[in-house]
N, C-alpha and C positions, 0 to 999 in steps of 0.2 A: 129361792136362793142359794146361792152358788157358797159353797163350804168353803172354798179355796181363805187358807191363812191371810191373806191379803184385803180380804172385802171389809174387815172392821176399819183396818187402816183407811179407806176411802174417806170413813166420818172422822175418824180423826184429822184426817187434812182438813176439813171444815170447820168441825167446831174450835181447828185454833189455828188460825190458815200461815202463820209465821211458825211458829213454834211446829206444829205437825209438820209442816213441809222440812224443817230440820232433822226431824226423827225419822222421817219416810227414808230420807236422803241419806242417814247415815246408818239406817236397818237394810234398806234393800237396792241394789243394785238397778240401771234403766233398763234393764232385758224387758222387762215387760211396758210395752209400748201405752197403756189406761194406766197404770201408775204413773207410769214417769206424766202422761200426760196433768191427771187430775193433778199432780206435785207441784209442775210450776203454774195449773189454774189459779190453788188453792192459798201458791204466794203470792200471785199478781194479786187475787181476790186481797191479801193480807194490807199489798202494798196499799191497793187502792183506801179501803177502810184509814187506815193510818193516813193517808195523805188529805181525807176528810174530817179525822181528829186535828191534823195541822193547819186545815183551813177554818176550820170552825174557833180554834184560837186567838189566829191573824184575826179573823173580823172581829170579836170581841172585845181584841186589844183594840182594837182601828176606833167599834165605836165606844167602846166604855171611855178610850181617850179623848177622846173626841165630848162624849157626856161633860167629864171630869175637868175641862180643860176650865185655865183661867176665863172668867169672863163668863163664863154656861149659867146662864137660868136653872131652876130646880124642872120646871116643866122641859127644856132642854133635855135633861138631865133622865128625869122620867121616863119622856119618853126612848133616850136611847136606849132602857135600863129594861123596855118592855120588845123594843124589836132587837136586844141582844141574845133577848130569851125564848125571842121567833123564831131567831136566826140557828140558835142553838139546836130548840127542838124541835126545825126543818131538816137541819142536817144530821140530829140524833133519829130520827127517822127513815132517814134513807139510807143510815148504817146497819141498824137493825134490820131494817127490808134486806141490803145487801145480805148479809150474814145470816138470816134467816134461808135466804133464798139456797146458800152455799151450803147449808145443812138438807137442803133437800136432794140439790145435786148429789153432794156427796151418798147419799141415802139410797137416790135409784142406781152411782157408779157401784154399790157397796153389792145391789142384788145385780149385778150385769149389764143396765146401759149401758150406753154412752150416749152420753149426757154432757154437752156443751154449755156454758154460763152466758147470757148474750152478752155483748160488745167481751169480755174478757175471754171466751172461748177463742174470740177470732186472734187478737191480745196473743192470747199463750199460741195460737197456732203460728204466728209470726216468731214469735221467740225460739221454736222450738225448731225454722226450717233455719234458721239464723245461723 
């Protein structure tokens, strides 16, 4: 394991993606290319997590809005509530798995491994090259 002072910050980036990115951006300049890459990658991960949350809320509003519209029967409302719970569970599991994967990437980066997240790493490379 490296004894570099910023190795701790790789874990912070992925533990709290958006806030960690802001903290690292304020504390460190962009001279370290590895830290810069992981800063952007954790920011992209944070944005994806926020988008998943927003999608879940929108789907919940649509599903429950249809269930409790005037003229909806009890069976329709009951099945819509079940569908809403299922959608929320699936999006929550996807978000949790993405966050845990980010923690793994942050841990490996803190040990000196150059690892990028699937799909999000490519998006990060495009952002950094623009």
